[in-house]
mmCIF file of the C-alpha atoms, coordinates in Angstrom:
data_MODEL
# 
_entry.id   MODEL 
# 
loop_
_atom_site.group_PDB 
_atom_site.id 
_atom_site.type_symbol 
_atom_site.label_atom_id 
_atom_site.label_alt_id 
_atom_site.label_comp_id 
_atom_site.label_asym_id 
_atom_site.label_entity_id 
_atom_site.label_seq_id 
_atom_site.pdbx_PDB_ins_code 
_atom_site.Cartn_x 
_atom_site.Cartn_y 
_atom_site.Cartn_z 
_atom_site.occupancy 
_atom_site.B_iso_or_equiv 
_atom_site.pdbx_formal_charge 
_atom_site.auth_seq_id 
_atom_site.auth_comp_id 
_atom_site.auth_asym_id 
_atom_site.auth_atom_id 
_atom_site.pdbx_PDB_model_num 
ATOM 1  C CA . UNK A 1 1  ? -20.512 -18.069 -9.822  1.00 0.00 ? 1  UNK A CA 1 
ATOM 2  C CA . UNK A 1 2  ? -23.231 -15.591 -8.900  1.00 0.00 ? 2  UNK A CA 1 
ATOM 3  C CA . UNK A 1 3  ? -22.872 -12.082 -10.231 1.00 0.00 ? 3  UNK A CA 1 
ATOM 4  C CA . UNK A 1 4  ? -20.708 -10.003 -7.906  1.00 0.00 ? 4  UNK A CA 1 
ATOM 5  C CA . UNK A 1 5  ? -21.284 -6.361  -6.955  1.00 0.00 ? 5  UNK A CA 1 
ATOM 6  C CA . UNK A 1 6  ? -18.877 -3.954  -8.655  1.00 0.00 ? 6  UNK A CA 1 
ATOM 7  C CA . UNK A 1 7  ? -17.099 -3.220  -5.364  1.00 0.00 ? 7  UNK A CA 1 
ATOM 8  C CA . UNK A 1 8  ? -16.373 -6.914  -4.832  1.00 0.00 ? 8  UNK A CA 1 
ATOM 9  C CA . UNK A 1 9  ? -15.018 -7.241  -8.358  1.00 0.00 ? 9  UNK A CA 1 
ATOM 10 C CA . UNK A 1 10 ? -12.764 -4.211  -7.864  1.00 0.00 ? 10 UNK A CA 1 
ATOM 11 C CA . UNK A 1 11 ? -11.415 -5.697  -4.630  1.00 0.00 ? 11 UNK A CA 1 
ATOM 12 C CA . UNK A 1 12 ? -10.698 -9.035  -6.311  1.00 0.00 ? 12 UNK A CA 1 
ATOM 13 C CA . UNK A 1 13 ? -9.045  -7.228  -9.224  1.00 0.00 ? 13 UNK A CA 1 
ATOM 14 C CA . UNK A 1 14 ? -6.844  -5.332  -6.762  1.00 0.00 ? 14 UNK A CA 1 
ATOM 15 C CA . UNK A 1 15 ? -5.721  -8.613  -5.187  1.00 0.00 ? 15 UNK A CA 1 
ATOM 16 C CA . UNK A 1 16 ? -4.969  -10.015 -8.641  1.00 0.00 ? 16 UNK A CA 1 
ATOM 17 C CA . UNK A 1 17 ? -3.002  -6.853  -9.514  1.00 0.00 ? 17 UNK A CA 1 
ATOM 18 C CA . UNK A 1 18 ? -0.889  -7.298  -6.391  1.00 0.00 ? 18 UNK A CA 1 
ATOM 19 C CA . UNK A 1 19 ? -0.240  -10.910 -7.333  1.00 0.00 ? 19 UNK A CA 1 
ATOM 20 C CA . UNK A 1 20 ? 0.845   -9.864  -10.819 1.00 0.00 ? 20 UNK A CA 1 
ATOM 21 C CA . UNK A 1 21 ? 3.585   -7.468  -9.644  1.00 0.00 ? 21 UNK A CA 1 
ATOM 22 C CA . UNK A 1 22 ? 6.682   -8.874  -11.354 1.00 0.00 ? 22 UNK A CA 1 
ATOM 23 C CA . UNK A 1 23 ? 9.265   -7.749  -8.825  1.00 0.00 ? 23 UNK A CA 1 
ATOM 24 C CA . UNK A 1 24 ? 9.166   -10.062 -5.789  1.00 0.00 ? 24 UNK A CA 1 
ATOM 25 C CA . UNK A 1 25 ? 10.375  -7.377  -3.382  1.00 0.00 ? 25 UNK A CA 1 
ATOM 26 C CA . UNK A 1 26 ? 7.913   -4.776  -4.669  1.00 0.00 ? 26 UNK A CA 1 
ATOM 27 C CA . UNK A 1 27 ? 5.090   -7.303  -4.458  1.00 0.00 ? 27 UNK A CA 1 
ATOM 28 C CA . UNK A 1 28 ? 6.000   -8.277  -0.896  1.00 0.00 ? 28 UNK A CA 1 
ATOM 29 C CA . UNK A 1 29 ? 6.219   -4.609  0.165   1.00 0.00 ? 29 UNK A CA 1 
ATOM 30 C CA . UNK A 1 30 ? 2.869   -3.739  -1.438  1.00 0.00 ? 30 UNK A CA 1 
ATOM 31 C CA . UNK A 1 31 ? 1.108   -6.685  0.189   1.00 0.00 ? 31 UNK A CA 1 
ATOM 32 C CA . UNK A 1 32 ? 2.689   -5.871  3.553   1.00 0.00 ? 32 UNK A CA 1 
ATOM 33 C CA . UNK A 1 33 ? 1.268   -2.341  3.333   1.00 0.00 ? 33 UNK A CA 1 
ATOM 34 C CA . UNK A 1 34 ? -2.186  -3.707  2.551   1.00 0.00 ? 34 UNK A CA 1 
ATOM 35 C CA . UNK A 1 35 ? -2.036  -6.225  5.399   1.00 0.00 ? 35 UNK A CA 1 
ATOM 36 C CA . UNK A 1 36 ? -0.964  -3.562  7.901   1.00 0.00 ? 36 UNK A CA 1 
ATOM 37 C CA . UNK A 1 37 ? -4.275  -1.799  7.300   1.00 0.00 ? 37 UNK A CA 1 
ATOM 38 C CA . UNK A 1 38 ? -6.318  -4.962  6.891   1.00 0.00 ? 38 UNK A CA 1 
ATOM 39 C CA . UNK A 1 39 ? -7.003  -5.475  10.608  1.00 0.00 ? 39 UNK A CA 1 
ATOM 40 C CA . UNK A 1 40 ? -8.709  -2.112  10.925  1.00 0.00 ? 40 UNK A CA 1 
ATOM 41 C CA . UNK A 1 41 ? -10.481 -2.523  7.590   1.00 0.00 ? 41 UNK A CA 1 
ATOM 42 C CA . UNK A 1 42 ? -11.675 -6.004  8.480   1.00 0.00 ? 42 UNK A CA 1 
ATOM 43 C CA . UNK A 1 43 ? -13.143 -4.785  11.766  1.00 0.00 ? 43 UNK A CA 1 
ATOM 44 C CA . UNK A 1 44 ? -14.832 -1.876  9.990   1.00 0.00 ? 44 UNK A CA 1 
ATOM 45 C CA . UNK A 1 45 ? -16.328 -4.198  7.381   1.00 0.00 ? 45 UNK A CA 1 
ATOM 46 C CA . UNK A 1 46 ? -17.793 -6.376  10.158  1.00 0.00 ? 46 UNK A CA 1 
ATOM 47 C CA . UNK A 1 47 ? -19.309 -3.271  11.795  1.00 0.00 ? 47 UNK A CA 1 
ATOM 48 C CA . UNK A 1 48 ? -20.843 -2.096  8.527   1.00 0.00 ? 48 UNK A CA 1 
ATOM 49 C CA . UNK A 1 49 ? -22.251 -5.566  7.822   1.00 0.00 ? 49 UNK A CA 1 
ATOM 50 C CA . UNK A 1 50 ? -23.716 -5.813  11.312  1.00 0.00 ? 50 UNK A CA 1 
ATOM 51 C CA . UNK A 1 51 ? -25.471 -2.462  10.921  1.00 0.00 ? 51 UNK A CA 1 
ATOM 52 C CA . UNK A 1 52 ? -26.844 -3.425  7.513   1.00 0.00 ? 52 UNK A CA 1 
ATOM 53 C CA . UNK A 1 53 ? -28.222 -6.690  8.917   1.00 0.00 ? 53 UNK A CA 1 
ATOM 54 C CA . UNK A 1 54 ? -29.861 -4.747  11.734  1.00 0.00 ? 54 UNK A CA 1 
ATOM 55 C CA . UNK A 1 55 ? -31.313 -2.364  9.134   1.00 0.00 ? 55 UNK A CA 1 
ATOM 56 C CA . UNK A 1 56 ? -32.789 -5.322  7.255   1.00 0.00 ? 56 UNK A CA 1 
ATOM 57 C CA . UNK A 1 57 ? -34.426 -6.546  10.475  1.00 0.00 ? 57 UNK A CA 1 
ATOM 58 C CA . UNK A 1 58 ? -35.868 -3.076  11.083  1.00 0.00 ? 58 UNK A CA 1 
ATOM 59 C CA . UNK A 1 59 ? -37.319 -3.248  7.566   1.00 0.00 ? 59 UNK A CA 1 
ATOM 60 C CA . UNK A 1 60 ? -39.247 -6.344  8.650   1.00 0.00 ? 60 UNK A CA 1 
ATOM 61 C CA . UNK A 1 61 ? -37.105 -9.040  7.077   1.00 0.00 ? 61 UNK A CA 1 
ATOM 62 C CA . UNK A 1 62 ? -37.028 -12.405 8.835   1.00 0.00 ? 62 UNK A CA 1 
ATOM 63 C CA . UNK A 1 63 ? -33.762 -14.048 9.861   1.00 0.00 ? 63 UNK A CA 1 
ATOM 64 C CA . UNK A 1 64 ? -34.367 -16.631 7.132   1.00 0.00 ? 64 UNK A CA 1 
ATOM 65 C CA . UNK A 1 65 ? -34.784 -13.915 4.497   1.00 0.00 ? 65 UNK A CA 1 
ATOM 66 C CA . UNK A 1 66 ? -31.629 -12.150 5.672   1.00 0.00 ? 66 UNK A CA 1 
ATOM 67 C CA . UNK A 1 67 ? -29.698 -15.414 5.664   1.00 0.00 ? 67 UNK A CA 1 
ATOM 68 C CA . UNK A 1 68 ? -30.918 -16.124 2.140   1.00 0.00 ? 68 UNK A CA 1 
ATOM 69 C CA . UNK A 1 69 ? -29.895 -12.633 0.981   1.00 0.00 ? 69 UNK A CA 1 
ATOM 70 C CA . UNK A 1 70 ? -26.403 -13.110 2.439   1.00 0.00 ? 70 UNK A CA 1 
ATOM 71 C CA . UNK A 1 71 ? -26.118 -16.766 1.422   1.00 0.00 ? 71 UNK A CA 1 
ATOM 72 C CA . UNK A 1 72 ? -25.568 -17.825 5.030   1.00 0.00 ? 72 UNK A CA 1 
ATOM 73 C CA . UNK A 1 73 ? -27.616 -19.872 7.478   1.00 0.00 ? 73 UNK A CA 1 
ATOM 74 C CA . UNK A 1 74 ? -30.234 -17.819 9.299   1.00 0.00 ? 74 UNK A CA 1 
ATOM 75 C CA . UNK A 1 75 ? -28.509 -18.492 12.629  1.00 0.00 ? 75 UNK A CA 1 
ATOM 76 C CA . UNK A 1 76 ? -25.327 -16.931 11.205  1.00 0.00 ? 76 UNK A CA 1 
ATOM 77 C CA . UNK A 1 77 ? -27.351 -13.849 10.240  1.00 0.00 ? 77 UNK A CA 1 
ATOM 78 C CA . UNK A 1 78 ? -28.510 -13.632 13.872  1.00 0.00 ? 78 UNK A CA 1 
ATOM 79 C CA . UNK A 1 79 ? -24.927 -13.951 15.101  1.00 0.00 ? 79 UNK A CA 1 
ATOM 80 C CA . UNK A 1 80 ? -23.799 -11.177 12.756  1.00 0.00 ? 80 UNK A CA 1 
ATOM 81 C CA . UNK A 1 81 ? -26.556 -8.917  14.091  1.00 0.00 ? 81 UNK A CA 1 
ATOM 82 C CA . UNK A 1 82 ? -25.234 -9.533  17.615  1.00 0.00 ? 82 UNK A CA 1 
ATOM 83 C CA . UNK A 1 83 ? -21.683 -8.782  16.527  1.00 0.00 ? 83 UNK A CA 1 
ATOM 84 C CA . UNK A 1 84 ? -20.506 -12.340 17.084  1.00 0.00 ? 84 UNK A CA 1 
ATOM 85 C CA . UNK A 1 85 ? -17.604 -13.516 14.975  1.00 0.00 ? 85 UNK A CA 1 
ATOM 86 C CA . UNK A 1 86 ? -17.448 -16.894 13.321  1.00 0.00 ? 86 UNK A CA 1 
ATOM 87 C CA . UNK A 1 87 ? -15.580 -19.656 15.068  1.00 0.00 ? 87 UNK A CA 1 
ATOM 88 C CA . UNK A 1 88 ? -13.336 -20.606 12.156  1.00 0.00 ? 88 UNK A CA 1 
ATOM 89 C CA . UNK A 1 89 ? -10.312 -19.065 13.840  1.00 0.00 ? 89 UNK A CA 1 
ATOM 90 C CA . UNK A 1 90 ? -8.822  -21.044 16.681  1.00 0.00 ? 90 UNK A CA 1 
ATOM 91 C CA . UNK A 1 91 ? -8.761  -19.456 20.096  1.00 0.00 ? 91 UNK A CA 1 
ATOM 92 C CA . UNK A 1 92 ? -5.391  -18.272 21.391  1.00 0.00 ? 92 UNK A CA 1 
ATOM 93 C CA . UNK A 1 93 ? -5.198  -21.348 23.579  1.00 0.00 ? 93 UNK A CA 1 
ATOM 94 C CA . UNK A 1 94 ? -5.875  -23.674 20.618  1.00 0.00 ? 94 UNK A CA 1 
ATOM 95 C CA . UNK A 1 95 ? -3.336  -21.863 18.445  1.00 0.00 ? 95 UNK A CA 1 
ATOM 96 C CA . UNK A 1 96 ? -0.635  -22.266 21.086  1.00 0.00 ? 96 UNK A CA 1 
ATOM 97 C CA . UNK A 1 97 ? -1.260  -26.009 21.395  1.00 0.00 ? 97 UNK A CA 1 
# 
């Protein structure tokens, strides 16, 4: 595995710490509290990433270079810059089917 930034490691350690809570009820409550804030945090992370990708473009980086930096295809880097989300999640219509 490639070396992870400290912030990523701390996040993963926090998830592991939640998993290691012995009391089932306490664990469920703690995770519920995290998930309640996750929607807003997830959206904010996407906004921050989009701005950083745009910053890289302003610095003269090509889409290929940005994709390589992020370990994504260059077309995904372009989509991120436009604020487009991935299509891994089914649409509402697909989810209902």
